[in-house]
KEDREN-128601 format. One record per atom (N, C-alpha, C): atom name; x, y, z; residue in three letters. Coordinates in pm, 1 decimal. Example, Ala and Ser with C-alpha at 12.3 -4.5 7.8 and 13.67 -1.06 7.14 Angstrom:
+------+----------+----------+----------+------+
| atom |       c1 |       c2 |       c3 | rest |
+------+----------+----------+----------+------+
|    N |   1319.0 |   -569.0 |    780.0 |  ala |
|   CA |   1230.0 |   -450.0 |    780.0 |  ala |
|    C |   1320.0 |   -330.0 |    780.0 |  ala |
|    N |   1285.0 |   -225.0 |    708.0 |  ser |
|   CA |   1367.0 |   -106.0 |    714.0 |  ser |
|    C |   1290.0 |      3.0 |    787.0 |  ser |
+------+----------+----------+----------+------+
END
This chain:
+------+----------+----------+----------+------+
| atom |       c1 |       c2 |       c3 | rest |
+------+----------+----------+----------+------+
|    N |  17467.9 |   7298.2 |  13535.5 |  met |
|   CA |  17584.3 |   7153.3 |  13486.8 |  met |
|    C |  17707.8 |   7224.1 |  13517.8 |  met |
|    N |  17739.9 |   7376.4 |  13542.1 |  ile |
|   CA |  17901.0 |   7411.6 |  13602.6 |  ile |
|    C |  17911.3 |   7331.4 |  13748.0 |  ile |
|    N |  17766.2 |   7313.2 |  13823.8 |  ala |
|   CA |  17807.0 |   7225.4 |  13930.6 |  ala |
|    C |  17863.6 |   7070.6 |  13915.4 |  ala |
|    N |  17824.8 |   6975.5 |  13840.7 |  phe |
|   CA |  17845.0 |   6833.9 |  13807.9 |  phe |
|    C |  17961.2 |   6873.3 |  13767.9 |  phe |
|    N |  18014.4 |   6964.1 |  13703.3 |  ile |
|   CA |  18187.8 |   6956.1 |  13665.6 |  ile |
|    C |  18272.0 |   7010.5 |  13830.8 |  ile |
|    N |  18207.4 |   7082.3 |  13879.3 |  ala |
|   CA |  18224.7 |   7109.6 |  14000.7 |  ala |
|    C |  18281.4 |   7037.4 |  14054.1 |  ala |
|    N |  18201.6 |   6921.1 |  14047.6 |  ile |
|   CA |  18182.6 |   6794.6 |  14155.3 |  ile |
|    C |  18266.7 |   6675.5 |  14085.0 |  ile |
|    N |  18247.1 |   6630.5 |  13989.2 |  val |
|   CA |  18349.7 |   6539.1 |  13927.6 |  val |
|    C |  18491.0 |   6546.4 |  13865.5 |  val |
|    N |  18544.3 |   6721.8 |  13867.1 |  ala |
|   CA |  18599.3 |   6761.8 |  13755.8 |  ala |
|    C |  18727.4 |   6781.2 |  13888.9 |  ala |
|    N |  18770.9 |   6689.0 |  13951.4 |  leu |
|   CA |  18897.6 |   6680.6 |  14060.6 |  leu |
|    C |  18996.8 |   6624.0 |  14060.5 |  leu |
|    N |  19095.4 |   6763.6 |  14058.1 |  pro |
|   CA |  19266.0 |   6668.6 |  14051.8 |  pro |
|    C |  19314.8 |   6518.2 |  14043.9 |  pro |
|    N |  19329.2 |   6514.2 |  13939.5 |  glu |
|   CA |  19384.3 |   6321.5 |  13961.1 |  glu |
|    C |  19465.8 |   6315.9 |  14097.8 |  glu |
|    N |  19546.6 |   6396.4 |  14131.7 |  asn |
|   CA |  19661.1 |   6367.7 |  14192.7 |  asn |
|    C |  19614.1 |   6390.8 |  14379.9 |  asn |
|    N |  19432.2 |   6441.3 |  14359.2 |  asp |
|   CA |  19422.8 |   6444.9 |  14534.5 |  asp |
|    C |  19412.0 |   6306.3 |  14558.0 |  asp |
|    N |  19423.3 |   6266.8 |  14712.0 |  ser |
|   CA |  19458.2 |   6139.3 |  14778.0 |  ser |
|    C |  19258.3 |   6106.0 |  14791.0 |  ser |
|    N |  19268.2 |   6011.4 |  14814.2 |  thr |
|   CA |  19095.9 |   5930.2 |  14807.9 |  thr |
|    C |  19040.2 |   5988.3 |  14933.3 |  thr |
|    N |  19078.8 |   6049.9 |  15018.4 |  ser |
|   CA |  18994.0 |   6138.0 |  15102.3 |  ser |
|    C |  19070.9 |   6264.2 |  15074.3 |  ser |
|    N |  19079.9 |   6315.7 |  15017.0 |  met |
|   CA |  19085.0 |   6456.8 |  14997.6 |  met |
|    C |  19024.6 |   6477.9 |  14883.8 |  met |
|    N |  18949.4 |   6363.8 |  14777.0 |  ala |
|   CA |  18851.5 |   6375.1 |  14698.5 |  ala |
|    C |  18722.0 |   6409.7 |  14735.2 |  ala |
|    N |  18704.7 |   6327.9 |  14822.2 |  thr |
|   CA |  18621.6 |   6228.5 |  14906.1 |  thr |
|    C |  18545.8 |   6375.7 |  14961.7 |  thr |
|    N |  18634.6 |   6427.0 |  15066.2 |  asp |
|   CA |  18643.0 |   6549.1 |  15142.3 |  asp |
|    C |  18582.6 |   6710.9 |  15045.3 |  asp |
|    N |  18679.1 |   6775.4 |  14932.0 |  lys |
|   CA |  18586.7 |   6765.6 |  14829.8 |  lys |
|    C |  18487.8 |   6782.1 |  14787.5 |  lys |
|    N |  18457.4 |   6582.2 |  14778.3 |  arg |
|   CA |  18305.1 |   6594.9 |  14666.4 |  arg |
|    C |  18164.7 |   6603.6 |  14766.8 |  arg |
|    N |  18215.5 |   6620.7 |  14909.0 |  thr |
|   CA |  18127.0 |   6627.1 |  15044.9 |  thr |
|    C |  18154.9 |   6790.8 |  15031.8 |  thr |
|    N |  18193.9 |   6865.7 |  15033.8 |  ala |
|   CA |  18217.3 |   7013.0 |  15041.3 |  ala |
|    C |  18152.9 |   7078.1 |  14941.8 |  ala |
|    N |  18152.3 |   6992.4 |  14804.0 |  leu |
|   CA |  18077.7 |   7086.3 |  14719.3 |  leu |
|    C |  17920.7 |   7048.2 |  14723.4 |  leu |
|    N |  17869.0 |   6922.0 |  14732.4 |  phe |
|   CA |  17724.0 |   6883.9 |  14800.1 |  phe |
|    C |  17688.6 |   6974.7 |  14890.8 |  phe |
|    N |  17739.9 |   6990.5 |  14979.1 |  glu |
|   CA |  17702.5 |   7087.1 |  15055.5 |  glu |
|    C |  17704.2 |   7207.9 |  15010.4 |  glu |
|    N |  17751.8 |   7255.1 |  14923.7 |  leu |
|   CA |  17732.3 |   7433.8 |  14883.8 |  leu |
|    C |  17614.7 |   7406.1 |  14769.1 |  leu |
|    N |  17597.8 |   7278.0 |  14751.5 |  leu |
|   CA |  17489.6 |   7251.5 |  14631.9 |  leu |
|    C |  17345.7 |   7259.2 |  14735.5 |  leu |
|    N |  17395.3 |   7209.7 |  14846.5 |  leu |
|   CA |  17270.7 |   7228.8 |  14935.4 |  leu |
|    C |  17250.7 |   7359.0 |  14965.3 |  leu |
|    N |  17326.4 |   7431.3 |  14976.7 |  ala |
|   CA |  17352.1 |   7582.7 |  15045.0 |  ala |
|    C |  17272.1 |   7619.4 |  14916.3 |  ala |
|    N |  17293.5 |   7638.5 |  14797.5 |  ile |
|   CA |  17234.5 |   7678.9 |  14727.9 |  ile |
|    C |  17070.4 |   7617.4 |  14665.5 |  ile |
|    N |  17082.7 |   7518.8 |  14728.7 |  ala |
|   CA |  16949.0 |   7473.6 |  14681.3 |  ala |
|    C |  16859.1 |   7554.6 |  14810.4 |  ala |
|    N |  16904.5 |   7548.1 |  14890.3 |  thr |
|   CA |  16766.1 |   7601.4 |  15040.2 |  thr |
|    C |  16784.7 |   7759.4 |  15021.7 |  thr |
|    N |  16865.8 |   7811.2 |  14983.0 |  glu |
|   CA |  16878.8 |   7938.2 |  14925.0 |  glu |
|    C |  16778.8 |   8015.8 |  14835.8 |  glu |
|    N |  16725.7 |   7889.3 |  14743.7 |  gln |
|   CA |  16651.9 |   7938.5 |  14610.4 |  gln |
|    C |  16534.8 |   7905.8 |  14644.6 |  gln |
|    N |  16495.8 |   7785.0 |  14782.0 |  val |
|   CA |  16382.7 |   7769.5 |  14850.5 |  val |
|    C |  16355.7 |   7875.5 |  14935.7 |  val |
|    N |  16411.5 |   7986.0 |  15008.9 |  gly |
|   CA |  16409.0 |   8077.9 |  15080.2 |  gly |
|    C |  16317.9 |   8183.2 |  14993.7 |  gly |
|    N |  16424.0 |   8168.7 |  14888.4 |  thr |
|   CA |  16417.4 |   8325.4 |  14825.0 |  thr |
|    C |  16255.8 |   8342.6 |  14764.3 |  thr |
|    N |  16238.1 |   8190.1 |  14675.8 |  ser |
|   CA |  16125.0 |   8156.4 |  14610.9 |  ser |
|    C |  16040.8 |   8183.5 |  14691.4 |  ser |
|    N |  16015.4 |   8126.2 |  14829.6 |  ala |
|   CA |  15897.1 |   8128.4 |  14948.8 |  ala |
|    C |  15868.0 |   8310.3 |  14984.9 |  ala |
|    N |  15979.5 |   8375.3 |  14977.0 |  met |
|   CA |  16028.2 |   8515.1 |  15042.6 |  met |
|    C |  15891.2 |   8593.2 |  14891.7 |  met |
|    N |  15929.0 |   8547.1 |  14778.4 |  lys |
|   CA |  15823.2 |   8622.5 |  14675.5 |  lys |
|    C |  15733.6 |   8598.5 |  14708.6 |  lys |
|    N |  15690.0 |   8435.8 |  14743.8 |  ala |
|   CA |  15522.2 |   8410.6 |  14702.5 |  ala |
|    C |  15512.5 |   8493.7 |  14828.8 |  ala |
|    N |  15546.1 |   8487.6 |  14955.2 |  ser |
|   CA |  15490.4 |   8593.9 |  15060.0 |  ser |
|    C |  15436.4 |   8684.6 |  15032.9 |  ser |
|    N |  15476.3 |   8791.2 |  14935.2 |  glu |
|   CA |  15475.7 |   8923.1 |  14898.5 |  glu |
|    C |  15472.8 |   9000.7 |  15085.0 |  glu |
|    N |  15582.0 |   8995.0 |  15042.1 |  gly |
|   CA |  15618.1 |   9080.2 |  15165.7 |  gly |
|    C |  15579.6 |   9037.0 |  15344.2 |  gly |
|    N |  15605.3 |   8913.2 |  15303.3 |  phe |
|   CA |  15621.4 |   8844.0 |  15434.9 |  phe |
|    C |  15504.7 |   8830.0 |  15493.6 |  phe |
|    N |  15355.3 |   8893.8 |  15398.2 |  ser |
|   CA |  15227.5 |   8896.1 |  15466.2 |  ser |
|    C |  15175.1 |   8696.7 |  15498.4 |  ser |
|    N |  15235.3 |   8629.4 |  15456.2 |  thr |
|   CA |  15212.0 |   8489.8 |  15478.0 |  thr |
|    C |  15296.0 |   8446.5 |  15559.5 |  thr |
|    N |  15239.8 |   8396.0 |  15666.0 |  leu |
|   CA |  15324.0 |   8345.8 |  15812.0 |  leu |
|    C |  15382.2 |   8207.2 |  15747.7 |  leu |
|    N |  15331.5 |   8169.0 |  15685.8 |  glu |
|   CA |  15402.3 |   7948.6 |  15676.1 |  glu |
|    C |  15538.4 |   8039.7 |  15561.4 |  glu |
|    N |  15503.4 |   8084.8 |  15449.8 |  leu |
|   CA |  15592.5 |   8149.7 |  15371.0 |  leu |
|    C |  15725.7 |   8158.9 |  15388.6 |  leu |
|    N |  15705.9 |   8330.9 |  15527.1 |  thr |
|   CA |  15788.5 |   8331.7 |  15599.8 |  thr |
|    C |  15846.9 |   8296.1 |  15680.0 |  thr |
|    N |  15805.0 |   8155.7 |  15723.9 |  val |
|   CA |  15887.7 |   8106.4 |  15787.3 |  val |
|    C |  15940.2 |   7977.6 |  15679.3 |  val |
|    N |  15878.9 |   7961.4 |  15578.6 |  ile |
|   CA |  15966.4 |   7897.4 |  15507.2 |  ile |
|    C |  16106.5 |   7977.9 |  15492.9 |  ile |
|    N |  16074.8 |   8070.4 |  15427.7 |  ala |
|   CA |  16174.6 |   8152.3 |  15410.2 |  ala |
|    C |  16342.1 |   8169.2 |  15494.6 |  ala |
|    N |  16274.6 |   8224.5 |  15568.3 |  ala |
|   CA |  16362.1 |   8211.1 |  15683.9 |  ala |
|    C |  16461.6 |   8087.2 |  15699.8 |  ala |
|    N |  16343.8 |   7991.0 |  15720.0 |  thr |
|   CA |  16378.7 |   7866.7 |  15745.3 |  thr |
|    C |  16500.2 |   7798.1 |  15612.4 |  thr |
|    N |  16466.5 |   7858.7 |  15520.9 |  gly |
|   CA |  16537.3 |   7828.3 |  15384.6 |  gly |
|    C |  16708.7 |   7897.9 |  15393.0 |  gly |
|    N |  16727.5 |   7995.6 |  15463.6 |  tyr |
|   CA |  16844.6 |   8111.1 |  15456.2 |  tyr |
|    C |  16871.7 |   8044.1 |  15587.9 |  tyr |
|    N |  16867.5 |   8029.4 |  15632.2 |  ile |
|   CA |  16902.8 |   7942.7 |  15778.6 |  ile |
|    C |  17012.7 |   7802.6 |  15709.8 |  ile |
|    N |  16917.6 |   7723.8 |  15683.4 |  phe |
|   CA |  16998.5 |   7636.4 |  15638.1 |  phe |
|    C |  17086.8 |   7624.6 |  15508.2 |  phe |
|    N |  17032.7 |   7760.4 |  15431.0 |  ser |
|   CA |  17139.4 |   7822.5 |  15361.3 |  ser |
|    C |  17293.9 |   7843.5 |  15382.6 |  ser |
|    N |  17276.6 |   7929.7 |  15479.0 |  leu |
|   CA |  17443.4 |   8010.6 |  15565.2 |  leu |
|    C |  17466.2 |   7853.2 |  15657.9 |  leu |
|    N |  17392.9 |   7778.6 |  15713.1 |  ile |
|   CA |  17446.3 |   7654.4 |  15766.4 |  ile |
|    C |  17531.2 |   7546.8 |  15679.4 |  ile |
|    N |  17483.4 |   7523.2 |  15561.7 |  phe |
|   CA |  17555.8 |   7476.2 |  15432.3 |  phe |
|    C |  17649.5 |   7507.8 |  15400.7 |  phe |
|    N |  17659.0 |   7639.1 |  15415.8 |  phe |
|   CA |  17737.0 |   7733.4 |  15291.8 |  phe |
|    C |  17874.9 |   7735.2 |  15397.4 |  phe |
|    N |  17856.7 |   7741.0 |  15564.9 |  gly |
|   CA |  17960.8 |   7759.6 |  15627.9 |  gly |
|    C |  18013.9 |   7637.6 |  15646.6 |  gly |
|    N |  17991.2 |   7492.0 |  15629.3 |  lys |
|   CA |  18030.4 |   7392.2 |  15642.1 |  lys |
|    C |  18108.2 |   7360.8 |  15533.9 |  lys |
|    N |  18043.8 |   7390.0 |  15437.7 |  ser |
|   CA |  18133.1 |   7419.1 |  15256.6 |  ser |
|    C |  18280.0 |   7448.6 |  15259.3 |  ser |
|    N |  18280.3 |   7547.5 |  15350.4 |  met |
|   CA |  18365.3 |   7616.5 |  15316.7 |  met |
|    C |  18516.5 |   7544.4 |  15437.1 |  met |
|    N |  18467.5 |   7462.8 |  15507.5 |  arg |
|   CA |  18605.6 |   7385.4 |  15563.3 |  arg |
|    C |  18720.5 |   7342.5 |  15508.4 |  arg |
|    N |  18662.4 |   7376.3 |  15368.2 |  ile |
|   CA |  18745.1 |   7272.4 |  15312.0 |  ile |
|    C |  18709.9 |   7359.9 |  15176.2 |  ile |
|    N |  18665.0 |   7450.7 |  15131.6 |  leu |
|   CA |  18648.9 |   7490.3 |  15020.8 |  leu |
|    C |  18680.6 |   7627.5 |  14989.9 |  leu |
|    N |  18797.7 |   7697.3 |  14901.6 |  pro |
|   CA |  18815.5 |   7800.5 |  14931.3 |  pro |
|    C |  18734.6 |   7938.9 |  14908.0 |  pro |
|    N |  18747.2 |   8010.4 |  14987.5 |  met |
|   CA |  18596.8 |   8106.5 |  15014.9 |  met |
|    C |  18619.3 |   8217.7 |  14844.7 |  met |
|    N |  18635.0 |   8243.5 |  14798.5 |  gly |
|   CA |  18667.7 |   8262.4 |  14691.7 |  gly |
|    C |  18607.1 |   8164.5 |  14534.0 |  gly |
|    N |  18595.3 |   8077.1 |  14576.5 |  phe |
|   CA |  18543.3 |   7920.3 |  14480.6 |  phe |
|    C |  18456.5 |   7917.0 |  14521.6 |  phe |
|    N |  18388.3 |   7927.5 |  14636.9 |  ala |
|   CA |  18268.9 |   7852.9 |  14740.8 |  ala |
|    C |  18169.5 |   7945.1 |  14673.0 |  ala |
|    N |  18225.7 |   8113.5 |  14684.2 |  tyr |
|   CA |  18134.4 |   8228.5 |  14687.3 |  tyr |
|    C |  18087.3 |   8256.5 |  14527.9 |  tyr |
|    N |  18183.7 |   8194.0 |  14450.8 |  ala |
|   CA |  18209.1 |   8254.8 |  14327.9 |  ala |
|    C |  18056.7 |   8130.0 |  14329.0 |  ala |
|    N |  18074.3 |   8039.4 |  14314.3 |  leu |
|   CA |  17982.6 |   7923.4 |  14290.8 |  leu |
|    C |  17826.9 |   7975.1 |  14341.6 |  leu |
|    N |  17862.7 |   8012.8 |  14485.2 |  trp |
|   CA |  17689.6 |   8020.3 |  14519.8 |  trp |
|    C |  17602.8 |   8150.7 |  14489.1 |  trp |
|    N |  17721.3 |   8251.2 |  14477.4 |  val |
|   CA |  17609.2 |   8352.5 |  14388.8 |  val |
|    C |  17594.5 |   8334.5 |  14241.0 |  val |
|    N |  17699.1 |   8299.3 |  14162.6 |  gly |
|   CA |  17703.2 |   8303.4 |  14020.8 |  gly |
|    C |  17575.3 |   8215.4 |  14049.2 |  gly |
|    N |  17585.4 |   8040.3 |  14047.2 |  leu |
|   CA |  17476.0 |   7912.0 |  14067.5 |  leu |
|    C |  17331.5 |   7994.3 |  14072.0 |  leu |
|    N |  17320.4 |   8107.5 |  14228.0 |  gly |
|   CA |  17217.9 |   8117.8 |  14309.2 |  gly |
|    C |  17131.3 |   8220.4 |  14210.3 |  gly |
|    N |  17210.0 |   8277.7 |  14138.1 |  met |
|   CA |  17149.9 |   8423.2 |  14054.5 |  met |
|    C |  17066.7 |   8306.1 |  13924.5 |  met |
|    N |  17164.7 |   8215.4 |  13868.2 |  ile |
|   CA |  17145.0 |   8166.0 |  13746.2 |  ile |
|    C |  16997.6 |   8111.0 |  13775.4 |  ile |
|    N |  17015.8 |   8031.2 |  13876.9 |  thr |
|   CA |  16836.3 |   7937.5 |  13960.4 |  thr |
|    C |  16777.7 |   8041.4 |  13972.6 |  thr |
|    N |  16781.1 |   8137.5 |  14043.1 |  ser |
|   CA |  16710.3 |   8231.9 |  14083.2 |  ser |
|    C |  16602.6 |   8313.5 |  13932.6 |  ser |
|    N |  16653.0 |   8327.2 |  13854.2 |  ser |
|   CA |  16662.5 |   8391.2 |  13744.8 |  ser |
|    C |  16531.7 |   8330.7 |  13663.0 |  ser |
|    N |  16599.2 |   8156.3 |  13642.0 |  ile |
|   CA |  16536.2 |   8060.9 |  13563.8 |  ile |
|    C |  16365.2 |   8041.5 |  13682.3 |  ile |
|    N |  16435.6 |   8032.7 |  13818.1 |  val |
|   CA |  16283.3 |   8002.9 |  13888.5 |  val |
|    C |  16190.7 |   8098.7 |  13876.1 |  val |
|    N |  16250.7 |   8222.5 |  13894.5 |  gly |
|   CA |  16176.4 |   8375.9 |  13820.6 |  gly |
|    C |  16107.6 |   8371.6 |  13733.1 |  gly |
|    N |  16143.4 |   8283.7 |  13587.6 |  ile |
|   CA |  16078.5 |   8265.9 |  13468.7 |  ile |
|    C |  15976.2 |   8159.1 |  13489.5 |  ile |
|    N |  16025.1 |   8083.1 |  13544.2 |  leu |
|   CA |  15926.8 |   7978.5 |  13513.8 |  leu |
|    C |  15811.7 |   7952.8 |  13612.4 |  leu |
|    N |  15817.1 |   7977.2 |  13704.5 |  ile |
|   CA |  15706.5 |   7971.2 |  13807.4 |  ile |
|    C |  15660.1 |   8106.5 |  13873.4 |  ile |
|    N |  15706.3 |   8249.5 |  13835.6 |  phe |
|   CA |  15640.2 |   8353.3 |  13875.9 |  phe |
|    C |  15624.0 |   8425.1 |  13726.1 |  phe |
|    N |  15698.6 |   8354.8 |  13621.6 |  lys |
|   CA |  15664.3 |   8424.3 |  13467.5 |  lys |
|    C |  15719.7 |   8554.6 |  13470.4 |  lys |
|    N |  15819.6 |   8598.1 |  13539.3 |  glu |
|   CA |  15924.4 |   8681.0 |  13486.6 |  glu |
|    C |  15948.1 |   8702.9 |  13367.4 |  glu |
|    N |  16034.9 |   8816.8 |  13336.5 |  leu |
|   CA |  16019.6 |   8785.6 |  13183.9 |  leu |
|    C |  16150.4 |   8714.5 |  13096.7 |  leu |
|    N |  16142.4 |   8656.4 |  13022.4 |  leu |
|   CA |  16275.8 |   8639.0 |  12950.8 |  leu |
|    C |  16287.7 |   8692.8 |  12806.9 |  leu |
|    N |  16403.3 |   8764.7 |  12792.0 |  ser |
|   CA |  16421.4 |   8788.5 |  12688.7 |  ser |
|    C |  16555.6 |   8799.8 |  12674.1 |  ser |
|    N |  16671.9 |   8834.9 |  12505.1 |  leu |
|   CA |  16729.8 |   8798.1 |  12489.3 |  leu |
|    C |  16850.4 |   8891.4 |  12612.5 |  leu |
|    N |  16814.7 |   8974.4 |  12681.3 |  ser |
|   CA |  16947.4 |   9031.6 |  12692.9 |  ser |
|    C |  16899.5 |   8941.2 |  12872.7 |  ser |
|    N |  16832.6 |   8908.8 |  12916.8 |  val |
|   CA |  16826.6 |   8811.2 |  13053.7 |  val |
|    C |  16905.2 |   8670.1 |  12983.6 |  val |
|    N |  16877.3 |   8603.9 |  12879.0 |  ile |
|   CA |  16976.1 |   8519.0 |  12830.9 |  ile |
|    C |  17151.5 |   8524.2 |  12801.9 |  ile |
|    N |  17143.5 |   8670.2 |  12763.4 |  leu |
|   CA |  17300.3 |   8694.0 |  12792.3 |  leu |
|    C |  17318.8 |   8722.3 |  12896.2 |  leu |
|    N |  17245.4 |   8769.6 |  12992.9 |  gly |
|   CA |  17324.0 |   8781.0 |  13101.6 |  gly |
|    C |  17344.9 |   8701.9 |  13199.3 |  gly |
|    N |  17226.1 |   8547.9 |  13168.7 |  leu |
|   CA |  17280.8 |   8420.1 |  13271.4 |  leu |
|    C |  17400.8 |   8364.9 |  13171.7 |  leu |
|    N |  17408.3 |   8365.0 |  13046.4 |  leu |
|   CA |  17536.0 |   8307.4 |  12987.9 |  leu |
|    C |  17651.5 |   8384.6 |  13049.7 |  leu |
|    N |  17668.5 |   8520.9 |  13070.7 |  met |
|   CA |  17782.8 |   8583.6 |  13131.0 |  met |
|    C |  17853.3 |   8575.1 |  13250.3 |  met |
|    N |  17702.3 |   8499.6 |  13360.0 |  ile |
|   CA |  17689.4 |   8494.5 |  13476.3 |  ile |
|    C |  17769.7 |   8317.0 |  13480.4 |  ile |
|    N |  17715.4 |   8254.9 |  13381.8 |  ala |
|   CA |  17791.6 |   8116.4 |  13406.4 |  ala |
|    C |  17964.7 |   8114.1 |  13338.5 |  ala |
|    N |  17945.1 |   8203.9 |  13217.3 |  ser |
|   CA |  18121.5 |   8210.7 |  13186.5 |  ser |
|    C |  18247.5 |   8280.1 |  13306.6 |  ser |
|    N |  18114.3 |   8370.6 |  13394.2 |  gly |
|   CA |  18226.4 |   8436.6 |  13507.0 |  gly |
|    C |  18241.2 |   8301.4 |  13591.4 |  gly |
|    N |  18183.8 |   8239.1 |  13650.7 |  ile |
|   CA |  18177.1 |   8166.6 |  13690.8 |  ile |
|    C |  18298.8 |   8123.2 |  13680.6 |  ile |
|    N |  18340.2 |   8036.3 |  13557.2 |  val |
|   CA |  18438.3 |   7912.8 |  13491.3 |  val |
|    C |  18538.1 |   8043.6 |  13471.7 |  val |
|    N |  18586.1 |   8110.8 |  13412.6 |  val |
|   CA |  18695.2 |   8168.0 |  13372.4 |  val |
|    C |  18746.8 |   8235.9 |  13562.0 |  val |
|    N |  18628.8 |   8281.5 |  13634.1 |  leu |
|   CA |  18731.8 |   8339.3 |  13776.4 |  leu |
|    C |  18769.5 |   8177.7 |  13854.8 |  leu |
|    N |  18692.9 |   8081.8 |  13845.1 |  asn |
|   CA |  18735.4 |   7975.4 |  13948.7 |  asn |
|    C |  18890.1 |   7870.8 |  13782.5 |  asn |
|    N |  18887.1 |   7926.8 |  13702.7 |  ala |
|   CA |  18980.6 |   7878.2 |  13657.1 |  ala |
|    C |  19117.9 |   7948.3 |  13684.4 |  ala |
|    N |  19096.0 |   8064.2 |  13724.0 |  ala |
|   CA |  19182.6 |   8138.0 |  13748.3 |  ala |
|    C |  19295.3 |   8163.5 |  13841.2 |  ala |
|    N |  19170.8 |   8122.0 |  13990.6 |  arg |
|   CA |  19221.0 |   8079.6 |  14031.3 |  arg |
|    C |  19289.8 |   7936.5 |  14086.2 |  arg |
|    N |  19311.0 |   7848.9 |  13963.8 |  gly |
|   CA |  19379.5 |   7759.1 |  14018.0 |  gly |
|    C |  19295.3 |   7659.2 |  14062.4 |  gly |
|    N |  19132.5 |   7653.4 |  14057.9 |  glu |
|   CA |  19067.5 |   7573.1 |  14136.4 |  glu |
|    C |  18988.2 |   7532.7 |  14012.5 |  glu |
|    N |  18946.8 |   7381.3 |  14001.4 |  thr |
|   CA |  18864.3 |   7301.0 |  13940.7 |  thr |
|    C |  18718.4 |   7300.7 |  13894.2 |  thr |
|    N |  18686.0 |   7384.4 |  13809.7 |  val |
|   CA |  18557.4 |   7430.6 |  13815.6 |  val |
|    C |  18456.4 |   7302.8 |  13742.5 |  val |
+------+----------+----------+----------+------+
END
């Protein structure tokens, strides 16, 4: 949801070209987050890189994540991009861990995820970026 808000809530005074560039950069950032999650999930499933196929998927996921993250920072400020990349990655990996790997869901996990989401919003609002 935070990523969706980041994509659609661009300032009105941006030119069409600048708004398109930001949307493209945000889409690249979302691809970076998604490919990182593929890599992280494959790494977890590989059980310490003991399965070749999952190890290749993990490495490929991380390589593409860095490529997309680097491309997104051509337009996005580093602090804004990194906060979204890390924050949304943490939230996503926690949800994937709970749903796929049957990790523990507790009140403290829920509160932690809400605090991370709030931190993304506050950090980027304080930097003057649209969230």
